[in-house]
N, C-alpha and C positions, 0 to 999 in steps of 0.2 A: 829431773832437775834442770834448772835454767843455767845459762852461761854465767860463769863468774864474771863480775864486771871488769876485773882487771884484764880479762881477755879482750874485751871490747877496746880498751884504751891502748892496746899494743897493735892495733890494726894499721897503724902508720898512715892515717889519712893525710893527704896533701891539701884537700879542698874542704874538709869538714872539721868541726870541733865537736867533741862528745863529752858531756858532763853529766853529773848525777846529783839530784837533790832528793834523797830518800827514795821513794818508789817512782819518782819522775825522772825520766831521761831527757836531757836537753841537747838537741841536735841542731847545729848551726852550720849553714852554708857559709864558707869562709873564703870568698874571692872578692874582697871589697874593691880592688882596683878595677874590676869589670862589673861592678854592681851585682856581684854574686850570680852572674850568668851561669846557666847550666850547660857546660860542655860535656862531651862524652865521658871524660874522666870523672867528672863530678857525679854524673848519673850512675856510673859504675860504683863509685864509693857509696852513694846513697843506697844503692841496691844491697851492698854488703852490710851496711849499718842497719838497715831495716830488717834484713834477715836475722841478724844477730839479736836485735831488740825483740823480734817476734818470739824467740825461744828463751829469752831471759825472763823467768817467772818472777823475779824480783822487781822488774819494771812493769808497772801497771798503766802508766800514761806516758806519752811522748809529747814534748813541746818542740816544734820545729820553727826555726827563725833564721835570720841572716845577720851577718856581721855588719856593724856600723849603723848609722842613722839614715842613710840614703835609700837602702834597698833591702827588701826581703829577698826576692829574686827578680831581677829586671827582665828575665826572659831566657830564651835559649841563646846559644853562642852563634851569632849571625855569621861569623867567619866560617864556621863549620857548615851551616845551612846553605850558604851560597854556592858550595861546590858539590853538593849531593846530586847524584844521578837519580832518576825516578825510582829505580829499585832501591837504592840506598836510602832515599827519602822515606819510602814506605816502611822499610825496616827500622829506620831511626824513630819514626813515629810509633810503630808498634812496640819497640823496646820501652820508650817512655810511657806508653799506655800501660804496659804490663807492670812497670814499677809503680805507677800511680794507683793502679788497681790494687797492688799489694798493700800500699799505704792505706787505701780506703777499707780494705778487708783484713787489716792487721789483727783484728780481734781485741784491740786495745784502743782507747781514744787517742787520737793524734790532734793536738791543738796547734794551729798555725798562728804564731805571734808575728803579725805583719808590721814590721818596724819602718817600712818605707815602700818603695815601688814594688808592686806585685803585678807584673805585666807579662802577657803572653804565657810562656811556660811557667812563669812564677805564679800567675793567677790560677793556672791549671793545677799546679802543685797545691796551692792553698785550697782549691775546691775539692781536691782528693782527701784533704784532712777532715776530721770529724767536725771540728768547730774552728771558727776563725775569730781571733781577737785582734783588732786593728788600732794602731796608734792614730791619733787625730791628724797626723801629718802624712799618713799612708795614702797611696794612690793605687787604684786597681784598674785593670782593663785588659782587653784582648786586641791589641793594635796590629795584629798580623796583616790585616787588609792593606795597611799603609805600606807594607813591603811586597804586596802582590801575592801573599800566601794566605793560608787559612790555619786555624789552630790544628796542632798535630797530636797533642797529648789528651785528647777527648774533651777539650774545652767546649766544642760545639754541642757536646752531649750533656756534660754536667751543668753548664751554665743555665740552660732552659729548665733543667730539673730543679735548680735552686731558686731562680727568679721568675720563671715563666717564659713562654715562647716569645711574646712580644718584646719584653725588655731585653731578653737575650739577643734577639735579632738586631735591636737597636745598638747594643754594645758591640756586637760582632761586625755589623755593616758600617758603622761610623768609625770604629777604632778609637773613639773618644775615651779619655780616662775618667774614672769616677773618684770623687773624694770618698774618704772613709765613711763620712756621714751619709752620703747618698747610697753607698754600698750597704750600710746598715738599714736604711729606709726600705730598700728593695729586697732585703733578706740575704744578701751575699755575705755579710759578716754578722756575727752574733753580738759583738760588743765593740764599742769605740771608747778608748781611754786616752788621757793625755800621754804623749810620747814618753815622758819620764816615768810613767807608771806602767808601761806596757808589760815588762817582764814580771813585775810584782803581781799584776792582775792575771796574767797568763798562768803563773805558778800557783796562785790562789785557786783558780779554777781547776788546774791540773790536780792539785792535792785533794780538792773536794771530790773529783771523779775517782781518784786513786783510793779514796776511803770507802768506796762502794764495793758491793760483792762482785768479784772478778768474773765469775761464770755468768751471772745474770747480765753483767755489762756486755760480755762477749755475745750472748744470745740476743740482747736488744739490738746490738749493732748488726748482727746477722739478719734478724727479722726485718729491720728497716731497709738495709742495703739490698737484700734480695727481694723483699716484698714490693719495693717500688717498681720492680720490673715485671711484676705479676699482676694478673687480674685480682680484684679484691678478694674473691672467694679463695683463690690459691694462696694469697698472702695470709689470709686468716687461718687456712689449714696449716701453713708453715708455722705460724705463731702457736697454734695449739700443740704441734709436735715439739716445738722448743720449750713450751710451758711444761709439757709432760716430762721432758728430759731434765729440766732444771729442778723440778719438784723432788727428784730423788737425790739431789746433791746434799753433801754435808752442810754447805752454806745455807741452803733453804731450812734445814733443821735448826741450824744455829740462829738464823735470822728470826724465825718464828718463836723459838724459845727465848731469845733475847727480848723480843717485843713483849711477850707475855710476862717476862720477869722484870720488865722495865729497866733493862740494862743495855749497855752498848754491845753490839755484836762484834765478834772477832772472826774475821773471814779467813778461810784457809785456801780458798780458790779451788775447791774440789767438792 
């Protein structure tokens, strides 16, 4: 059984908001005075929230966004970064990487609703999500080089996988910001919508994904996420194993029966 949702709402977050719309959880970074920057406390709360959402069977899709109209997440907390020792810096980066890996491999789609600046750690957080919907006012980028540092939450790895090596290096080496339209053109975001329609569009997409077979969704995510790091033959072998596993589920029996009977399938997630 999954976690009852009221248990999530009593976790006493200081820097996050957690809401629910049917099978969709809405997780909001809530530090508008600092443009929703990710400090250590916020990362810790995100980790707790993501772990709780992972085991809540009633949640099939997560929408991740930021409070206000200015920023999704404007980056990491520079005040904290400025005083890190080399050892602390490496551990700080590894902790963020582990959290973002958990988001990427949640087993449920996570949609980043980019309401404003998604810079540095914020862009890295968005890239760890399954899909990205951007307001037409949003700006994305990895401007770490302007501070004399490099991305620490795997931005140098996810960005070229999304947009290609050449474009990624241009973004990383110049530190220039991208409009949401340019981000769409190079494949960094999936949709661009008017700012006033961002949450409606994100929730529409989330509910569409939530209506799909949960086990098949999880296996598709696993096949793509792991397969990208494998040679083609190994990825295809992984796909065949997952295909065999999903073929024995109740959802597969229900899906094929519903198709043949020309009715809507009722998914049980098993």
